C-alpha positions in Angstrom: 106.1 -272.3 -205.6 108.8 -273.9 -203.1 109.9 -277.2 -204.0 107.1 -279.6 -203.5 108.6 -282.0 -201.0 109.8 -279.2 -199.0 106.4 -277.6 -199.1 104.9 -280.8 -198.0 107.2 -281.6 -195.3 106.5 -278.2 -193.8 102.8 -278.4 -194.1 102.7 -281.4 -192.2 103.5 -279.7 -189.0 100.6 -278.4 -187.4 101.9 -275.1 -186.5 102.4 -274.1 -190.2 99.4 -272.9 -192.2 101.3 -272.1 -195.6 104.4 -272.1 -197.4 105.4 -269.6 -200.2 108.4 -268.4 -202.1 109.6 -265.0 -200.9 109.7 -262.1 -203.3 113.4 -261.8 -202.2 114.1 -265.5 -202.4 114.1 -268.0 -200.0 110.8 -269.3 -198.3 108.4 -267.7 -196.1 106.1 -269.8 -193.8 103.1 -268.5 -192.2 101.9 -269.5 -188.5 98.4 -271.2 -188.2 96.1 -268.9 -186.3 95.0 -271.9 -183.9 98.6 -272.2 -182.7 98.4 -268.5 -181.7 94.9 -268.7 -180.2 93.5 -268.7 -176.7 90.2 -270.4 -176.8 87.9 -269.4 -173.6 85.7 -272.1 -171.9 83.6 -270.6 -169.4 84.1 -272.3 -166.1 87.2 -274.1 -167.4 91.1 -273.0 -167.8 91.3 -271.6 -171.5 92.6 -273.7 -174.1 95.9 -272.5 -175.1 97.5 -272.9 -178.6 100.6 -274.5 -178.7 102.8 -271.4 -179.4 101.0 -269.6 -176.6 101.7 -272.4 -174.3 105.4 -272.5 -175.3 105.7 -268.9 -174.6 104.5 -269.3 -170.9 106.7 -272.2 -170.5 109.7 -269.8 -171.5 108.8 -267.2 -168.9 108.3 -270.1 -166.4 111.8 -271.2 -166.9 113.1 -267.7 -166.8 111.4 -266.7 -163.5 112.3 -270.0 -161.7 116.0 -269.5 -162.4 116.0 -266.0 -161.6 114.2 -266.6 -158.2 116.7 -269.5 -157.5 119.6 -267.5 -158.4 118.7 -264.7 -156.0 117.5 -266.8 -153.0 119.0 -265.4 -149.8 120.2 -261.9 -151.4 117.3 -259.9 -150.4 115.0 -259.4 -147.4 111.5 -261.3 -147.6 109.5 -258.3 -148.0 111.7 -256.7 -150.7 113.2 -259.6 -152.9 114.4 -257.9 -155.9 115.5 -260.7 -158.0 115.2 -259.8 -161.7 114.3 -256.1 -161.1 116.9 -254.1 -163.2 116.7 -250.7 -165.5 116.3 -251.2 -169.1 119.0 -248.6 -169.9 121.8 -249.3 -167.7 121.1 -253.1 -166.9 121.7 -252.4 -163.2 119.4 -253.3 -160.3 117.0 -250.5 -159.4 117.4 -248.8 -156.0 116.1 -250.6 -153.2 114.6 -247.5 -151.8 112.8 -246.9 -155.0 111.5 -250.3 -155.1 110.2 -250.3 -151.4 108.1 -247.0 -152.3 106.9 -248.9 -155.4 105.7 -251.8 -153.5 104.3 -249.5 -150.8 102.2 -247.5 -153.2 101.1 -250.6 -154.9 99.8 -252.0 -151.4 98.3 -248.6 -150.7 96.4 -249.0 -154.0 95.1 -252.3 -153.2 94.0 -251.3 -149.4 92.2 -248.5 -150.5 89.6 -250.8 -152.2 89.0 -252.2 -148.9 89.5 -255.8 -149.7 89.3 -258.8 -147.1 89.9 -261.8 -149.5 92.6 -261.5 -152.0 93.7 -263.6 -154.9 96.9 -262.6 -156.5 97.9 -264.1 -159.7 101.6 -264.1 -160.1 102.6 -263.3 -156.7 106.4 -263.6 -157.3 108.6 -263.3 -154.4 105.8 -262.2 -152.0 106.6 -258.5 -151.8 102.8 -257.6 -151.7 102.0 -260.5 -149.7 103.8 -259.4 -146.9 102.5 -256.0 -146.9 98.8 -256.9 -147.5 98.5 -259.9 -145.1 98.1 -258.0 -142.0 95.2 -256.3 -143.3 93.3 -259.3 -144.7 91.1 -262.3 -143.6 92.5 -264.4 -146.2 95.0 -264.5 -149.1 95.5 -267.0 -151.9 98.8 -266.5 -154.2 99.6 -268.3 -157.4 103.0 -268.4 -159.4 104.5 -270.4 -162.1 107.9 -270.3 -160.4 108.0 -273.6 -158.2 110.7 -272.4 -156.1 108.9 -269.2 -154.9 105.8 -271.3 -154.6 107.5 -273.8 -152.3 109.2 -270.9 -150.4 106.0 -268.8 -149.8 103.7 -271.5 -148.9 106.4 -273.1 -146.4 106.3 -270.2 -144.5 103.0 -271.4 -142.8 101.5 -268.0 -142.5 97.9 -267.9 -140.9 95.2 -267.4 -143.7 97.6 -267.8 -146.4 97.8 -270.3 -149.3 100.2 -270.1 -152.1 99.9 -272.8 -155.2 101.6 -273.4 -158.3 99.5 -272.4 -161.2 99.6 -269.9 -164.5 97.5 -266.9 -164.3 95.0 -268.5 -166.7 94.3 -271.3 -164.3 92.0 -269.6 -162.1 89.4 -272.3 -162.7 92.0 -275.1 -162.3 91.7 -277.6 -159.7 94.7 -276.1 -157.4 93.2 -272.7 -157.3 89.7 -273.6 -156.6 90.8 -275.6 -153.7 92.7 -272.9 -152.3 90.0 -270.4 -152.8 87.5 -272.6 -151.2 89.7 -272.1 -147.9 88.6 -268.3 -148.2 85.0 -269.3 -147.0 83.6 -266.7 -149.6 84.7 -265.3 -153.1 87.6 -263.1 -153.3 86.8 -259.6 -153.1 89.8 -258.6 -154.9 91.8 -260.4 -157.7 95.4 -258.6 -158.1 97.8 -259.0 -161.1 100.5 -256.8 -160.4 103.7 -256.5 -162.7 102.8 -259.8 -164.2 100.9 -258.9 -167.5 104.2 -258.2 -169.2 104.9 -261.9 -169.2 101.5 -262.6 -171.0 102.0 -263.6 -174.8 99.0 -261.6 -176.2 96.1 -259.6 -175.6 94.0 -262.6 -176.3 95.6 -264.3 -173.2 95.3 -261.4 -171.1 91.4 -261.2 -172.2 91.1 -264.7 -171.0 92.5 -264.1 -167.7 90.7 -260.8 -166.9 87.3 -262.5 -168.0 88.0 -265.2 -165.5 89.3 -262.7 -162.8 85.8 -260.8 -163.2 83.7 -263.7 -162.8 85.6 -265.0 -159.8 85.3 -261.7 -157.8 82.4 -261.0 -155.5 79.9 -258.3 -156.6 81.5 -254.9 -155.7 84.7 -256.1 -155.5 87.7 -255.2 -157.7 90.3 -256.7 -160.3 93.6 -254.8 -159.9 95.8 -254.9 -162.9 98.9 -253.4 -161.7 102.3 -251.9 -163.1 101.1 -251.9 -166.8 103.5 -250.9 -169.5 101.8 -248.4 -171.5 102.0 -249.3 -175.2 101.1 -245.8 -176.0 104.7 -244.7 -174.4 106.5 -247.4 -176.1 108.0 -245.1 -178.7 109.0 -242.5 -176.4 110.8 -245.0 -174.1 112.7 -246.7 -176.8 113.8 -243.2 -178.4 115.1 -242.1 -174.8 117.2 -245.4 -174.6 118.5 -244.7 -178.0 119.4 -241.1 -177.2 121.0 -242.5 -173.8 123.0 -245.1 -175.8 124.2 -242.8 -178.6 124.3 -239.1 -177.3 125.1 -238.0 -180.9 121.3 -238.6 -182.0 120.5 -235.4 -179.9 122.9 -233.1 -181.1 121.4 -229.8 -182.2 121.9 -228.5 -185.7 121.2 -225.8 -188.4 118.0 -227.5 -189.5 119.8 -229.1 -192.6 119.9 -232.7 -194.3 122.2 -233.9 -191.5 119.5 -233.3 -188.7 116.9 -235.0 -190.8 119.4 -238.1 -191.0 120.1 -238.1 -187.5 116.2 -238.1 -186.7 115.5 -240.9 -189.3 118.3 -243.0 -187.6 116.8 -242.4 -184.1 113.4 -243.4 -185.3 114.8 -246.5 -187.1 116.6 -247.7 -184.1 113.8 -247.1 -181.8 111.5 -248.8 -183.9 113.9 -251.9 -183.9 114.1 -251.7 -180.2 110.3 -251.5 -179.7 109.5 -254.4 -182.2 112.2 -256.4 -180.5 110.7 -256.1 -177.0 109.7 -259.3 -175.4 106.9 -258.3 -173.3 103.3 -257.3 -173.4 102.2 -253.7 -173.4 98.8 -252.3 -173.9 97.0 -249.1 -173.5 93.6 -248.0 -171.7 91.6 -248.5 -174.7 92.6 -252.2 -175.1 92.0 -252.7 -171.4 88.5 -251.4 -171.9 87.8 -253.7 -174.6 89.2 -256.6 -172.5 87.0 -255.5 -169.5 83.8 -254.8 -171.7 84.1 -258.5 -173.0 84.0 -260.0 -169.5 80.1 -260.1 -169.2 79.6 -258.0 -166.0 79.4 -254.6 -165.5 82.7 -253.1 -165.0 84.1 -249.5 -164.4 87.8 -248.6 -164.6 90.2 -246.4 -162.8 93.5 -245.6 -164.2 96.1 -244.4 -161.9 99.4 -242.7 -162.7 102.7 -243.8 -160.8 103.5 -241.3 -158.1 106.9 -242.5 -157.2 109.5 -239.7 -156.3 112.5 -241.1 -158.3 112.3 -240.7 -161.9 112.6 -244.1 -163.6 110.9 -245.9 -166.4 108.7 -247.5 -163.5 107.5 -243.9 -162.8 107.4 -242.6 -166.3 105.9 -245.4 -168.4 103.7 -247.5 -166.4 100.2 -247.2 -164.8 97.7 -249.0 -162.5 94.2 -250.0 -163.6 91.3 -251.1 -161.2 88.4 -252.7 -162.5 85.4 -252.1 -160.4 82.9 -255.0 -160.8 79.1 -254.5 -160.6 79.9 -251.0 -159.4 77.2 -248.9 -157.5 76.1 -245.8 -159.5 78.3 -242.8 -158.2 77.8 -239.1 -158.5 78.8 -237.5 -161.7 82.2 -235.5 -161.2 82.5 -231.9 -162.2 85.2 -231.6 -165.0 87.8 -228.8 -164.7 90.7 -228.1 -166.9 94.0 -227.5 -165.7 94.9 -224.5 -167.3 91.6 -223.0 -165.8 92.6 -223.1 -162.2 94.5 -220.0 -162.2 98.0 -218.7 -161.8 98.9 -221.3 -159.2 96.9 -224.4 -160.3 98.6 -226.7 -157.9 97.4 -224.7 -155.0 94.1 -224.5 -156.4 93.7 -228.1 -156.8 94.8 -228.6 -153.2 91.9 -226.2 -152.2 89.4 -228.0 -154.3 90.4 -231.5 -153.1 89.8 -230.3 -149.5 86.3 -229.4 -150.4 85.6 -233.1 -151.1 84.5 -233.2 -154.7 83.3 -235.0 -156.8 85.6 -233.4 -159.1 88.1 -234.6 -162.0 91.0 -231.9 -163.2 92.1 -232.9 -166.7 94.9 -231.6 -168.9 98.2 -231.7 -166.4 101.1 -232.1 -168.5 103.4 -234.7 -167.1 106.6 -232.8 -166.8 108.6 -236.0 -166.9 107.5 -236.9 -170.5 106.3 -233.1 -171.7 108.1 -230.3 -170.2 105.7 -227.5 -170.1 104.7 -224.2 -168.0 102.5 -225.5 -165.3 103.6 -229.2 -165.7 103.6 -231.7 -162.9 104.9 -235.2 -162.1 102.8 -237.8 -160.3 104.8 -237.4 -157.3 104.2 -233.5 -157.0 100.5 -234.1 -157.5 100.4 -237.0 -154.8 102.3 -234.5 -152.5 99.9 -231.8 -153.1 96.7 -234.2 -152.5 98.2 -235.6 -149.5 95.7 -235.6 -146.5 92.8 -235.3 -149.0 90.8 -238.1 -150.7 92.5 -237.2 -154.0 94.3 -239.3 -156.2 96.6 -239.0 -159.4 95.2 -240.4 -162.6 96.5 -241.2 -166.0 94.9 -239.4 -169.0 93.4 -242.3 -170.7 93.5 -240.5 -174.3 96.9 -238.7 -173.8 99.4 -240.7 -171.8 101.7 -237.7 -171.6 99.0 -236.0 -169.3 97.8 -236.5 -165.8 94.5 -236.0 -164.1 93.3 -235.6 -160.6 90.2 -236.8 -158.9 88.5 -236.2 -155.8 87.4 -238.5 -154.0 89.0 -241.6 -155.4 85.7 -243.0 -156.4 85.3 -240.3 -159.0 88.2 -241.8 -160.8 85.9 -244.8 -161.9 84.7 -244.4 -165.5 82.8 -246.9 -167.5 84.4 -248.9 -170.2 82.4 -246.9 -172.7 84.3 -243.5 -171.6 87.6 -245.5 -172.6 86.6 -247.4 -175.6 88.6 -246.8 -178.7 91.1 -248.5 -180.9 93.9 -250.0 -178.9 97.7 -250.2 -180.3 99.1 -252.9 -178.0 102.6 -254.5 -178.3 102.3 -258.4 -178.3 105.4 -260.3 -178.1 103.7 -263.7 -179.2 104.1 -262.8 -182.9 108.0 -262.5 -182.6 108.3 -265.4 -180.4 106.2 -267.5 -182.8 108.3 -266.3 -185.9 111.6 -267.3 -184.4 110.1 -270.6 -183.2 108.7 -271.4 -186.7 112.1 -270.9 -188.1 113.6 -273.3 -185.6 110.8 -275.8 -186.4 111.0 -275.6 -190.0 114.9 -276.2 -190.1 114.4 -279.1 -187.9 111.6 -280.8 -189.9 113.6 -280.2 -193.2 116.5 -281.9 -191.7 114.8 -284.9 -190.2 113.2 -285.3 -193.9 116.6 -285.2 -195.3 115.6 -282.2 -197.2 117.7 -279.1 -198.0 117.4 -276.3 -195.7 117.1 -272.8 -197.6 119.6 -270.3 -196.7 116.7 -267.7 -196.6 113.9 -269.0 -194.3 111.5 -266.6 -192.6 108.1 -266.6 -190.7 105.1 -264.6 -190.6 102.2 -264.5 -188.3 98.3 -263.6 -189.4 97.6 -260.0 -189.7 95.7 -259.1 -186.3 97.3 -261.9 -184.2 100.0 -261.2 -181.8 101.3 -258.1 -183.5 103.9 -255.8 -182.2 103.0 -252.1 -181.8 105.4 -251.3 -184.9 103.6 -253.7 -187.1 100.3 -252.4 -186.1 101.4 -249.0 -186.9 102.7 -249.9 -190.3 99.5 -251.8 -190.9 97.5 -248.5 -190.4 99.9 -246.5 -192.3 99.8 -249.0 -195.3 95.9 -248.9 -195.3 95.9 -245.3 -195.2 98.2 -245.0 -198.1 96.1 -247.6 -200.1 93.0 -245.2 -199.6 95.0 -242.2 -200.7 96.3 -243.8 -203.7 92.7 -244.7 -204.7 91.8 -241.1 -204.4 94.9 -240.0 -206.6 94.0 -242.7 -209.2 90.3 -241.8 -209.4 90.9 -238.2 -209.1 88.0 -237.9 -206.4 89.2 -235.3 -203.8 86.5 -233.0 -204.3 88.9 -230.2 -204.8 88.4 -228.1 -207.9 91.2 -228.4 -210.5 92.7 -225.0 -211.8 90.2 -225.9 -214.9 87.3 -225.6 -212.5 85.8 -229.3 -212.6 85.1 -230.2 -209.2 86.3 -233.6 -208.0 88.4 -234.5 -211.1 91.9 -233.4 -209.8 94.3 -236.2 -209.4 97.3 -235.6 -207.2 99.8 -235.2 -209.7 103.1 -233.1 -209.4 104.5 -232.4 -206.0 101.2 -232.1 -204.4 100.8 -236.0 -204.4 104.2 -236.8 -203.4 103.7 -236.7 -199.6 102.2 -239.9 -198.0 100.7 -239.7 -194.5 103.2 -242.2 -193.1 102.1 -245.0 -195.5 105.5 -246.1 -196.3 107.5 -246.2 -199.5 106.6 -246.5 -203.2 106.8 -244.0 -205.9 103.2 -243.6 -206.9 101.6 -240.3 -205.6 99.0 -240.2 -203.2 96.6 -237.4 -201.9 97.9 -235.5 -199.0 95.9 -233.8 -196.3 96.5 -230.4 -198.1 94.6 -231.4 -201.0 91.6 -232.4 -198.6 91.9 -229.3 -196.5 88.3 -228.2 -197.9 86.4 -231.2 -196.5 85.4 -229.7 -193.0 84.0 -226.8 -194.5 81.9 -228.9 -196.8 80.6 -230.9 -194.0 79.7 -227.9 -192.0 77.8 -226.4 -195.1 76.0 -229.6 -195.3 75.0 -229.3 -191.7 74.0 -225.8 -191.8 71.7 -226.2 -194.8 69.9 -229.1 -193.2 69.5 -227.3 -190.0 68.0 -224.1 -191.8 65.4 -226.4 -193.6 64.4 -228.2 -190.4 64.2 -225.2 -188.3 62.0 -223.5 -190.9 59.7 -226.8 -191.1 59.3 -227.4 -187.4 59.1 -223.6 -186.6 56.2 -223.4 -188.9 54.3 -226.1 -186.8 54.9 -224.0 -183.4 53.3 -220.7 -183.4 54.9 -217.7 -181.6 53.9 -218.0 -177.8 52.2 -221.7 -178.3 55.0 -224.2 -177.1 54.1 -227.8 -178.1 55.0 -231.4 -177.4 56.8 -233.4 -179.7 53.5 -235.5 -180.2 51.7 -232.2 -181.0 54.4 -231.3 -183.4 54.0 -234.6 -185.1 50.3 -234.2 -185.4 50.4 -230.6 -186.7 52.9 -231.8 -189.6 50.7 -234.7 -190.3 53.8 -237.1 -190.0 53.0 -240.9 -190.6 53.1 -242.9 -187.6 56.2 -244.6 -188.7 58.0 -241.6 -189.1 57.3 -239.9 -185.8 60.8 -241.2 -184.5 62.4 -238.9 -187.3 60.4 -235.8 -186.1 61.4 -236.6 -182.4 65.0 -236.6 -183.4 64.7 -233.4 -185.3 63.2 -231.8 -182.2 66.1 -232.8 -180.1 68.9 -232.0 -182.7 67.5 -228.4 -183.0 67.3 -227.9 -179.4 70.9 -229.1 -179.0 71.9 -226.7 -181.7 70.0 -223.9 -179.9 67.3 -223.5 -182.5 64.7 -224.9 -180.1 63.9 -224.3 -176.3 62.3 -227.1 -174.2 60.4 -226.2 -171.0 60.3 -228.3 -168.0 57.1 -229.7 -169.1 58.7 -231.0 -172.4 57.4 -228.5 -174.8 59.3 -227.0 -177.6 59.2 -223.5 -178.9 61.8 -221.8 -181.2 64.5 -220.0 -179.7 64.4 -217.4 -182.4 62.3 -216.5 -185.3 62.9 -219.3 -188.1 63.0 -218.3 -191.5 61.8 -221.2 -193.9 64.5 -222.8 -195.9 64.1 -222.1 -199.7 65.7 -225.3 -201.4 66.0 -223.5 -204.7 67.9 -220.6 -202.8 70.0 -223.0 -201.0 70.7 -225.2 -204.3 74.1 -223.5 -205.4 75.6 -224.0 -202.0 74.3 -227.4 -201.7 75.8 -228.2 -205.2 79.1 -226.7 -204.0 79.0 -228.8 -200.8 78.2 -232.0 -202.6 80.9 -231.5 -205.2 83.4 -230.7 -202.5 82.9 -234.0 -200.9 83.0 -235.8 -204.3 79.1 -236.8 -204.8 78.0 -236.8 -208.4 75.6 -234.3 -209.4 72.7 -236.8 -208.9 73.1 -237.0 -205.3 72.8 -233.2 -205.2 69.6 -233.1 -207.0 68.1 -235.8 -204.7 69.1 -233.7 -201.5 68.0 -230.6 -202.8 64.4 -232.4 -204.0 64.1 -234.1 -200.6 64.5 -230.8 -198.6 62.0 -229.3 -200.9 59.5 -231.9 -200.4 60.1 -232.7 -196.6 56.2 -232.2 -195.8 55.1 -234.8 -198.3 57.9 -237.2 -197.3 56.8 -236.9 -193.6 53.2 -237.6 -194.7 54.1 -240.7 -196.7 52.7 -238.9 -199.7 55.9 -239.5 -201.6 58.4 -242.0 -200.7 62.2 -241.3 -200.3 62.9 -243.9 -202.6 61.2 -242.5 -205.2 63.4 -239.4 -204.9 66.6 -241.4 -204.7 65.7 -243.9 -207.4 64.0 -241.7 -210.0 64.6 -244.0 -212.8 63.8 -247.2 -210.8 67.4 -248.4 -211.2 68.0 -249.2 -207.7 71.6 -250.4 -208.1 72.7 -247.5 -210.0 71.2 -245.0 -207.6 72.7 -246.6 -204.5 76.0 -246.5 -206.3 75.9 -242.9 -206.4 76.2 -242.6 -202.6 79.2 -244.7 -202.8 81.1 -242.7 -205.1 82.4 -240.0 -202.7 85.8 -239.0 -201.3 85.2 -240.9 -198.0 84.0 -244.0 -199.4 86.7 -244.2 -202.1 89.2 -243.9 -199.3 87.6 -246.5 -197.1 86.8 -249.0 -199.7 90.5 -249.0 -200.9 91.7 -249.3 -197.3 89.2 -252.3 -196.8 90.7 -253.9 -200.1 94.2 -253.5 -198.6 93.1 -255.2 -195.0 91.9 -258.1 -197.1 94.7 -258.4 -199.2 97.1 -258.6 -196.1 94.6 -261.3 -194.8 94.9 -263.3 -197.8 98.8 -263.0 -197.7 99.0 -264.2 -194.1 96.5 -267.3 -193.9 96.0 -270.5 -195.6 94.4 -270.4 -198.6 91.8 -270.0 -199.5 91.0 -266.9 -197.3 87.4 -267.3 -196.2 85.4 -264.3 -196.3 81.8 -263.6 -195.3 80.2 -260.0 -196.4 77.1 -259.2 -194.7 74.9 -256.7 -196.1 76.6 -256.5 -199.4 73.8 -254.3 -200.9 74.9 -252.6 -204.3 78.4 -254.4 -204.1 80.4 -251.3 -203.8 82.7 -252.8 -200.9 82.7 -256.0 -202.6 84.2 -254.5 -205.6 86.9 -252.8 -203.6 87.5 -255.9 -201.6 87.8 -258.0 -204.9 90.4 -255.6 -206.3 92.3 -255.5 -203.2 92.4 -259.4 -203.2 93.5 -259.4 -207.0 94.1 -263.1 -207.9 94.5 -264.5 -204.3 92.7 -267.7 -203.8 89.4 -266.7 -201.9 86.1 -268.4 -200.6 83.9 -265.4 -200.5 80.4 -265.6 -199.5 78.3 -262.5 -200.4 75.1 -262.1 -198.2 72.2 -259.7 -198.1 68.9 -259.7 -196.5 67.4 -259.2 -200.0 67.4 -261.8 -202.8 67.5 -258.6 -205.2 70.7 -257.7 -204.2 72.3 -261.2 -204.0 70.9 -261.9 -207.6 72.5 -258.5 -208.9 75.6 -259.3 -207.2 75.7 -262.7 -209.0 75.1 -261.1 -212.3 77.8 -258.7 -211.7 80.7 -260.7 -210.0 79.7 -264.2 -211.3 81.2 -267.5 -210.0 84.1 -266.4 -208.2 81.6 -265.6 -205.1 78.9 -267.5 -203.5 75.7 -266.0 -202.5 73.3 -266.5 -199.7 70.4 -264.7 -197.5 71.6 -263.5 -194.1 69.9 -261.1 -191.7 72.0 -259.3 -189.1 69.0 -259.0 -187.0 68.8 -262.8 -186.3 71.3 -265.5 -185.2 73.7 -266.0 -188.1 74.5 -269.7 -187.3 70.9 -270.5 -187.1 70.3 -269.1 -190.5 72.9 -271.4 -192.0 76.2 -269.8 -191.7 79.1 -271.8 -190.5 80.3 -271.3 -186.8 84.1 -270.5 -186.9 84.1 -270.7 -190.6 85.2 -267.1 -191.6 88.7 -265.7 -191.3 87.3 -262.2 -192.2 83.8 -260.8 -192.0 83.0 -257.4 -193.8 80.3 -255.4 -192.3 80.4 -252.2 -194.6 77.7 -249.6 -193.6 75.2 -252.3 -192.4 75.7 -252.3 -188.7 73.5 -249.1 -188.1 70.7 -251.2 -189.5 70.8 -253.6 -186.5 68.1 -253.1 -184.1 70.6 -254.1 -181.3 74.1 -253.7 -182.6 75.8 -255.4 -179.6 73.9 -258.6 -180.4 74.3 -258.7 -184.0 78.1 -258.1 -183.4 78.0 -261.2 -181.2 76.3 -263.2 -183.7 79.1 -262.0 -186.2 81.9 -263.1 -183.7 80.4 -266.6 -183.8 81.5 -266.8 -187.5 84.9 -266.0 -186.8 87.7 -268.9 -186.7 90.7 -268.4 -184.1 92.8 -265.1 -185.3 89.9 -264.0 -187.2 88.8 -260.3 -188.0 85.9 -258.2 -188.7 86.1 -255.2 -190.8 83.4 -252.5 -190.1 82.6 -249.3 -192.0 80.4 -247.0 -190.3 79.4 -243.4 -190.0 80.5 -242.4 -186.2 78.4 -239.2 -186.0 75.1 -238.0 -187.1 74.9 -235.8 -190.3 72.0 -233.5 -190.3 71.4 -233.5 -194.1 71.3 -237.4 -194.0 68.8 -237.0 -191.0 66.7 -234.7 -193.0 66.7 -236.9 -196.2 68.2 -240.5 -196.2 66.6 -241.4 -192.8 63.4 -241.7 -194.4 64.5 -244.9 -195.7 65.2 -246.4 -192.3 61.6 -246.0 -190.8 60.6 -249.4 -189.5 57.8 -251.2 -191.0 54.5 -251.1 -188.7 55.0 -253.1 -185.8 58.8 -253.4 -186.1 60.9 -252.0 -183.3 63.0 -249.0 -183.8 66.8 -249.3 -184.8 69.1 -249.5 -181.9 66.2 -250.0 -179.4 68.3 -252.4 -177.5 71.9 -250.9 -177.7 73.5 -247.6 -176.8 71.4 -245.7 -179.2 68.3 -246.8 -177.4 65.7 -244.1 -176.9 67.7 -241.2 -178.4 66.5 -241.8 -182.1 70.1 -241.9 -183.4 70.6 -244.2 -186.4 74.4 -244.3 -185.9 76.9 -245.2 -183.0 79.3 -242.6 -182.0 83.1 -242.9 -182.0 83.1 -244.2 -178.5 79.8 -246.4 -178.5 81.0 -248.4 -181.6 84.3 -249.7 -180.2 82.4 -250.2 -176.8 79.9 -252.2 -178.6 82.7 -254.0 -180.3 84.7 -254.9 -177.1 81.4 -256.3 -175.2 81.0 -258.5 -178.2 84.2 -259.9 -177.7 85.9 -258.0 -180.7 88.7 -255.7 -179.9 89.4 -252.7 -182.4 93.2 -252.9 -183.5 93.0 -250.5 -186.6 91.0 -247.4 -187.4 91.1 -244.8 -190.1 91.1 -242.1 -191.0 93.4 -240.6 -188.3 91.6 -237.8 -186.2 94.0 -235.3 -187.4 93.4 -235.6 -191.1 90.6 -233.8 -193.2 89.5 -237.1 -193.9 87.9 -237.4 -190.6 85.6 -234.6 -191.1 83.0 -236.9 -192.9 83.1 -239.2 -189.8 82.9 -242.4 -191.9 85.3 -244.5 -190.3 87.2 -248.1 -191.1 87.5 -250.3 -187.9 89.2 -253.6 -188.0 88.7 -255.8 -184.7 90.3 -259.0 -183.7 88.4 -261.9 -182.2 88.9 -262.1 -178.3 
């Protein structure tokens, strides 16, 4: 530990949460999450943490100086003070900036506003272009000089007041808006979010903007720097600065060294960027948290000059309380024929609604048939078509006809964002300054090595977020190597017992250094085939059973099938889901009257005949032999399970040992990987927050995730509350884990604070394989959010697709008791009979609950993605 007087002097400062001795010597101090937080107060300006406020003051000083120094150097409608190219440092060409401003004004006016509130109006480039088309305009800016200049022009219907973006509900802005007579129908933030300190601040501003705008209006977030293109931008700048980094070679070691140096320099540049960058997934989470229905349109830049403004930025329009629109037909660019640009023009003249996807952006991805935003804009001129950004691949473009077809619900864009937040770097620098000052004041020695860190999840730059994901992935792969639980047969033939020794385990998936071998993707290549076999076995069994209840030529409704099968009323939902799955897989047909009949003659599945295939698939996924026995027995006894003549619990727990039987399902490849990654996330939480780390685990069950969490935490000081809905599990956990944990009963289907949990009392909440048990996942997530302190994280593990073998067997455990509503009745699963949320639905539910996903594993291109079990870490907005 550091010298005690030094430690106490530093801890006395409200921005510092902990003081530790660094492994490399010296002292490391950790920021208090409250200093980095933005607490949103409905109807009032948000309450800013001290470091957030300092960051905004810094930008205010920068822009006030910039605007004062540039006074008189530019015409009023094109004041380019501060606009310089990143690579050369030279001013951007006036003609390029004029087009930039004109295109932005076109975007705003296309939405048909009459009353605009512009946050961060700057020198008034858009004000001068928009004013002739509006009934009223209110502008705000933090730079006193431009506010005085613009408001002093005395333009009719125009008010400009000094206020920060988060002060929409402040007195000055409210008074100015009152002069409009009605609520604004457009709130505009153009080229201003770059100056924001964090996504949490962005969320507070966007939430207030969404609530301020009239129904059917828009919130326009323009000129956004795309965080998904940050690496590309930084590498381009480094290659321009040092052409030697791009020299071709013969593929030897020198080329690899050049590439590594390029990556290193680009990462340094990216991490040091002082502006906020974000991606569509992050913006979708922010929009979803606003509490009003919002659809998003993402527009690509269509400027004719090739600059960083054209390549790396986009515009977003948030449509508030949008009307229902026609569903646009989707076409792929590479299906439009030999001249796709001409084909697009013809389709646009037909009027749509239409979306064309998969257009390579030739400025970023040279490819045959590639186009730029400018070339697409020219082809669509004279039509109602618009050029869009591909939300999932920022190096691709899309086109939509008409513009209304560009709007998509937040669900369609939901996912795990990878923003770049400058607050962390700013806070680290300020903390070091503050620490040195405090020690000098106290007459104490200042360590030569004094560094600072911020809590994981709070104000992180994109490079750190990527490293967090890679390190958690590495932790999961190390666990697979240590347990030998890859599911891959060893040369000796023992399935599931091969550790990744030798060269096979030396390749990490970007997880950083360390000499210990990890399991590479090549050792997991068998997983997709095993999952496919799982599905096929279940489908054959279900088709045979259901087909037997529908005689040839006698189509039957779902209710009739349920009656013929003799299903217990509480299992009726399972049969309905079976019918929908078999229909979607082409094994059943449904006529216009809703009656089902086999699409082909079904051959009843022989569970014994399927036994070897099932055993092989279970072994390939790392399941113990007992799970294969359960699946095989359950498939053989489906009729009895349906009729409640035998309970699924009796098959899963044949010896009555509930805990041991539940642990069998945990011991597979996917859960081993995810639990170890979860443990790593907790370890980082403990290392970057004040001790003790406050953890609440919901639905702890048999304790599989608990054990992994404690292993990850090691000897870290922790206040760990283990909870479950059943006293059986809390008592078993107490016997297993002892006094290191606290224990309580909590039900995710009721208000957690009302049940006794402490509001804001958790740094980290674990919800491992429990969210699918919620009757309304979104409501449960909102209750979970209430437990989180500023900077808090929720760690979720969940299946993100429906596995048919689970649907045919384990799902019987989920049937509600008589009188209880079905699972998911009120959320995005409602009416589908699905137990699990999909990979888009789960992030959307998190976003609506005020939680933004910042880390997700496994990667989509890894074989580990085949089981569709995911770990998501979400930060409190």
